[in-house]
DOLUM-502017 format. One record per residue (C-alpha): x, y, z negated. Coordinates in steps of 0.02 Angstrom, whole numbers. Example, Ala and Ser with C-alpha at 12.3 -4.5 7.8 and 13.67 -1.06 7.14 Angstrom:
@X:615&Y:-225&Z:-390
@X:684&Y:-53&Z:-357
% end
This chain:
@X:0&Y:0&Z:0
@X:140&Y:121&Z:-48
@X:228&Y:91&Z:119
@X:67&Y:124&Z:213
@X:46&Y:293&Z:128
@X:229&Y:339&Z:156
@X:212&Y:302&Z:341
@X:83&Y:442&Z:351
@X:191&Y:565&Z:256
@X:91&Y:541&Z:94
@X:206&Y:516&Z:-55
@X:237&Y:581&Z:-230
@X:247&Y:762&Z:-169
@X:60&Y:797&Z:-160
@X:23&Y:750&Z:-342
@X:185&Y:838&Z:-392
@X:114&Y:1000&Z:-320
@X:-34&Y:984&Z:-438
@X:81&Y:947&Z:-584
@X:189&Y:1103&Z:-557
@X:33&Y:1211&Z:-544
@X:-25&Y:1143&Z:-712
@X:148&Y:1176&Z:-784
@X:140&Y:1353&Z:-719
@X:-29&Y:1373&Z:-802
@X:22&Y:1311&Z:-975
@X:211&Y:1340&Z:-975
@X:245&Y:1490&Z:-862
@X:396&Y:1560&Z:-955
@X:530&Y:1473&Z:-851
@X:446&Y:1532&Z:-692
@X:450&Y:1716&Z:-737
@X:624&Y:1719&Z:-812
@X:758&Y:1821&Z:-724
@X:947&Y:1809&Z:-721
@X:1091&Y:1727&Z:-627
@X:1038&Y:1549&Z:-670
@X:851&Y:1576&Z:-674
@X:738&Y:1460&Z:-576
@X:701&Y:1600&Z:-453
@X:885&Y:1630&Z:-415
@X:925&Y:1444&Z:-402
@X:779&Y:1421&Z:-283
@X:856&Y:1553&Z:-170
@X:1016&Y:1452&Z:-157
@X:913&Y:1296&Z:-127
@X:822&Y:1381&Z:17
@X:986&Y:1411&Z:107
@X:1037&Y:1230&Z:85
@X:867&Y:1167&Z:146
@X:888&Y:1254&Z:312
@X:1071&Y:1210&Z:328
@X:1026&Y:1026&Z:312
@X:881&Y:1054&Z:431
@X:1004&Y:1121&Z:559
@X:1118&Y:972&Z:532
@X:977&Y:854&Z:579
@X:950&Y:941&Z:748
@X:1049&Y:881&Z:898
@X:1083&Y:1035&Z:1006
@X:1090&Y:928&Z:1164
@X:920&Y:852&Z:1128
@X:851&Y:1024&Z:1090
@X:913&Y:1092&Z:1257
@X:844&Y:941&Z:1351
@X:668&Y:982&Z:1292
@X:659&Y:1147&Z:1384
@X:587&Y:1077&Z:1546
@X:406&Y:1040&Z:1493
@X:360&Y:1224&Z:1482
@X:170&Y:1202&Z:1497
@X:165&Y:1095&Z:1341
@X:280&Y:1212&Z:1246
@X:178&Y:1364&Z:1296
@X:15&Y:1285&Z:1237
@X:87&Y:1231&Z:1069
@X:179&Y:1393&Z:1031
@X:35&Y:1505&Z:1084
@X:-82&Y:1405&Z:972
@X:37&Y:1420&Z:825
@X:74&Y:1605&Z:839
@X:-76&Y:1678&Z:935
@X:-233&Y:1571&Z:918
@X:-216&Y:1540&Z:731
@X:-190&Y:1725&Z:687
@X:-335&Y:1777&Z:798
@X:-449&Y:1653&Z:708
@X:-397&Y:1729&Z:542
@X:-434&Y:1904&Z:607
@X:-607&Y:1847&Z:665
@X:-639&Y:1773&Z:493
@X:-599&Y:1935&Z:398
@X:-774&Y:2014&Z:401
@X:-852&Y:1858&Z:325
@X:-743&Y:1850&Z:168
@X:-820&Y:1946&Z:24
@X:-793&Y:1959&Z:-162
@X:-680&Y:2042&Z:-288
@X:-527&Y:1940&Z:-237
@X:-565&Y:1938&Z:-51
@X:-410&Y:2038&Z:-4
@X:-288&Y:1914&Z:-81
@X:-380&Y:1761&Z:-14
@X:-393&Y:1830&Z:162
@X:-209&Y:1880&Z:154
@X:-171&Y:1700&Z:106
@X:-274&Y:1632&Z:251
@X:-194&Y:1753&Z:373
@X:-22&Y:1711&Z:303
@X:-58&Y:1525&Z:331
@X:-110&Y:1561&Z:510
@X:49&Y:1656&Z:558
@X:169&Y:1523&Z:495
@X:267&Y:1405&Z:608
@X:224&Y:1223&Z:628
@X:290&Y:1093&Z:508
@X:436&Y:989&Z:571
@X:446&Y:819&Z:488
@X:258&Y:791&Z:471
@X:225&Y:837&Z:653
@X:359&Y:717&Z:714
@X:295&Y:578&Z:600
@X:116&Y:597&Z:661
@X:169&Y:605&Z:844
@X:269&Y:446&Z:817
@X:121&Y:357&Z:737
@X:7&Y:410&Z:880
@X:133&Y:349&Z:1011
@X:168&Y:525&Z:1075
@X:317&Y:611&Z:1154
@X:439&Y:616&Z:1008
@X:579&Y:717&Z:1092
@X:451&Y:850&Z:1141
@X:383&Y:849&Z:962
@X:557&Y:877&Z:891
@X:589&Y:1017&Z:1016
@X:425&Y:1108&Z:982
@X:435&Y:1092&Z:794
@X:614&Y:1156&Z:797
@X:571&Y:1298&Z:916
@X:424&Y:1348&Z:807
@X:532&Y:1348&Z:651
@X:663&Y:1461&Z:730
@X:547&Y:1584&Z:817
@X:438&Y:1594&Z:662
@X:580&Y:1683&Z:572
@X:544&Y:1832&Z:685
@X:360&Y:1815&Z:734
@X:290&Y:1787&Z:559
@X:363&Y:1948&Z:485
@X:304&Y:2048&Z:638
@X:125&Y:1986&Z:617
@X:130&Y:2018&Z:430
@X:199&Y:2195&Z:451
@X:63&Y:2236&Z:579
@X:-76&Y:2183&Z:461
@X:-4&Y:2267&Z:308
@X:24&Y:2427&Z:407
@X:-158&Y:2425&Z:463
@X:-212&Y:2420&Z:280
@X:-98&Y:2564&Z:233
@X:33&Y:2453&Z:149
@X:213&Y:2483&Z:198
@X:329&Y:2337&Z:229
@X:517&Y:2343&Z:254
@X:518&Y:2235&Z:411
@X:702&Y:2261&Z:449
@X:752&Y:2214&Z:271
@X:643&Y:2059&Z:273
@X:709&Y:2005&Z:444
@X:886&Y:2027&Z:380
@X:850&Y:1920&Z:227
@X:762&Y:1786&Z:330
@X:908&Y:1785&Z:452
@X:1033&Y:1760&Z:311
@X:931&Y:1631&Z:215
@X:853&Y:1534&Z:359
@X:916&Y:1569&Z:535
@X:1104&Y:1573&Z:504
@X:1104&Y:1412&Z:400
@X:1003&Y:1325&Z:537
@X:1122&Y:1383&Z:675
@X:1274&Y:1336&Z:572
@X:1200&Y:1165&Z:536
@X:1163&Y:1134&Z:721
@X:1342&Y:1182&Z:767
@X:1408&Y:1057&Z:639
@X:1283&Y:920&Z:686
@X:1404&Y:807&Z:780
@X:1537&Y:822&Z:645
@X:1438&Y:804&Z:486
@X:1270&Y:722&Z:524
@X:1335&Y:547&Z:568
@X:1406&Y:534&Z:392
@X:1256&Y:613&Z:306
@X:1116&Y:526&Z:400
@X:1113&Y:383&Z:276
@X:1064&Y:510&Z:142
@X:916&Y:574&Z:244
@X:786&Y:518&Z:117
@X:881&Y:601&Z:-25
@X:893&Y:763&Z:73
@X:705&Y:759&Z:96
@X:683&Y:741&Z:-93
@X:798&Y:892&Z:-117
@X:689&Y:993&Z:3
@X:534&Y:946&Z:-93
@X:609&Y:990&Z:-261
@X:655&Y:1164&Z:-200
@X:479&Y:1190&Z:-134
@X:407&Y:1133&Z:-300
@X:517&Y:1261&Z:-389
@X:455&Y:1401&Z:-275
@X:273&Y:1349&Z:-300
@X:299&Y:1344&Z:-489
@X:375&Y:1518&Z:-498
@X:241&Y:1592&Z:-383
@X:98&Y:1519&Z:-483
@X:181&Y:1562&Z:-649
@X:180&Y:1747&Z:-602
@X:0&Y:1735&Z:-545
@X:-59&Y:1648&Z:-704
@X:34&Y:1772&Z:-815
@X:-54&Y:1914&Z:-724
@X:-223&Y:1823&Z:-730
@X:-237&Y:1828&Z:-541
@X:-349&Y:1672&Z:-537
@X:-475&Y:1735&Z:-665
@X:-605&Y:1775&Z:-531
@X:-605&Y:1604&Z:-446
@X:-736&Y:1470&Z:-481
@X:-734&Y:1286&Z:-437
@X:-868&Y:1316&Z:-306
@X:-758&Y:1447&Z:-224
@X:-609&Y:1329&Z:-217
@X:-721&Y:1194&Z:-143
@X:-783&Y:1316&Z:-11
@X:-604&Y:1367&Z:29
@X:-556&Y:1184&Z:49
@X:-702&Y:1154&Z:168
@X:-648&Y:1308&Z:266
@X:-471&Y:1239&Z:284
@X:-542&Y:1072&Z:345
@X:-649&Y:1164&Z:473
@X:-499&Y:1266&Z:531
@X:-395&Y:1109&Z:557
@X:-530&Y:1016&Z:653
@X:-572&Y:1166&Z:761
@X:-391&Y:1190&Z:817
@X:-360&Y:1003&Z:834
@X:-518&Y:978&Z:938
@X:-483&Y:1129&Z:1047
@X:-306&Y:1070&Z:1082
@X:-368&Y:896&Z:1123
@X:-494&Y:968&Z:1246
@X:-373&Y:1090&Z:1329
@X:-233&Y:961&Z:1345
@X:-356&Y:836&Z:1420
@X:-429&Y:954&Z:1551
@X:-251&Y:1014&Z:1590
@X:-205&Y:839&Z:1643
@X:-77&Y:800&Z:1508
@X:-38&Y:615&Z:1490
@X:-83&Y:529&Z:1326
@X:93&Y:545&Z:1254
@X:101&Y:732&Z:1285
@X:-79&Y:755&Z:1226
@X:-35&Y:676&Z:1058
@X:115&Y:792&Z:1044
@X:8&Y:946&Z:1079
@X:-128&Y:908&Z:951
@X:-12&Y:863&Z:808
@X:121&Y:996&Z:834
@X:-5&Y:1133&Z:872
@X:-120&Y:1102&Z:723
@X:11&Y:1097&Z:584
@X:74&Y:1233&Z:468
@X:235&Y:1223&Z:369
@X:233&Y:1228&Z:179
@X:423&Y:1237&Z:181
@X:428&Y:1397&Z:284
@X:274&Y:1465&Z:197
@X:347&Y:1444&Z:23
@X:516&Y:1513&Z:74
@X:446&Y:1666&Z:163
@X:322&Y:1699&Z:23
@X:467&Y:1710&Z:-98
@X:532&Y:1853&Z:12
@X:370&Y:1938&Z:68
@X:281&Y:1929&Z:-101
@X:428&Y:1918&Z:-220
@X:358&Y:2046&Z:-341
@X:173&Y:2019&Z:-307
@X:67&Y:1965&Z:-455
@X:-48&Y:1872&Z:-335
@X:88&Y:1769&Z:-247
@X:9&Y:1606&Z:-307
@X:-162&Y:1660&Z:-243
@X:-89&Y:1701&Z:-73
@X:-6&Y:1529&Z:-66
@X:-167&Y:1438&Z:-114
@X:-244&Y:1421&Z:62
@X:-76&Y:1357&Z:128
@X:-61&Y:1226&Z:-8
@X:-239&Y:1166&Z:21
@X:-213&Y:1161&Z:210
@X:-47&Y:1071&Z:191
@X:-122&Y:934&Z:82
@X:-272&Y:910&Z:194
@X:-174&Y:911&Z:357
@X:-66&Y:766&Z:298
@X:-214&Y:658&Z:248
@X:-326&Y:700&Z:396
@X:-188&Y:699&Z:527
@X:-128&Y:530&Z:462
@X:-300&Y:455&Z:493
@X:-316&Y:539&Z:663
@X:-144&Y:480&Z:718
@X:-194&Y:300&Z:684
@X:-359&Y:326&Z:776
@X:-273&Y:400&Z:929
@X:-147&Y:258&Z:934
@X:-286&Y:127&Z:931
@X:-386&Y:223&Z:1061
@X:-236&Y:234&Z:1178
@X:-199&Y:49&Z:1157
@X:-378&Y:3&Z:1200
@X:-379&Y:116&Z:1354
@X:-208&Y:58&Z:1408
% end
């Protein structure tokens, strides 16, 4: 049973997210502490290492070889960085309540993030899709998101009268994310053959850093009573909204890729790469965008719900698509 769950990307990490939120609720002191060796500072160093190891995993030759299928790449990237944000903008007039600004900011933030990498590739593999194309698109999304996500965020904040130091944020994202990725890719052939056997341990390290970021974000929010206005019914409604968002994008991509004549392998790549959002990038960027925001945990809430649901739902859909393709030959 455990192996079956792991094959779909479902492991200890999802319940661990719930545990760190509870810790932030009842024991927030470590999350709000400052200093050289505080959890916030150590998480910053961990972020740099996460993306260095991510770069090490990427073969530059394989990345360059994926450039040819431009129609697929255009569909996936435009869904990630154009369709998703537009859906969030259309949703804005329908979100009401005392905490509507923070929740809608969280939904919009979710929608402007790049696609997840490992989960997308795992789901494409399960569905029998085009794995090299999945790796290329997930990697391209992760790199371009360093620039596109801050631009979207600055546009929205500017429209609401909130100033945002875009150049400073881009510089920090470049130092913490882009440069480590590029350096890792350059060192891929030298270091990755010796480190590949520790791939599972590196994944655990990634998850621990994300848990630390989630804990500190929610600790600040709980200390500032940012969740006091949310009821169980509201959280349930938000979860249903995230499910609806996933199925709408997934179904639309399936329809467009089918009428566009994509083969079944490419179609699987489109639907799973285009419908995902990255908790890794979302947590990291939130620690930069909303570093001093009392509502950082609230803003991360839609992303965490979407992340958990996309793993479970996409895992089931990947198995269904694989069986469907086998039946149809």
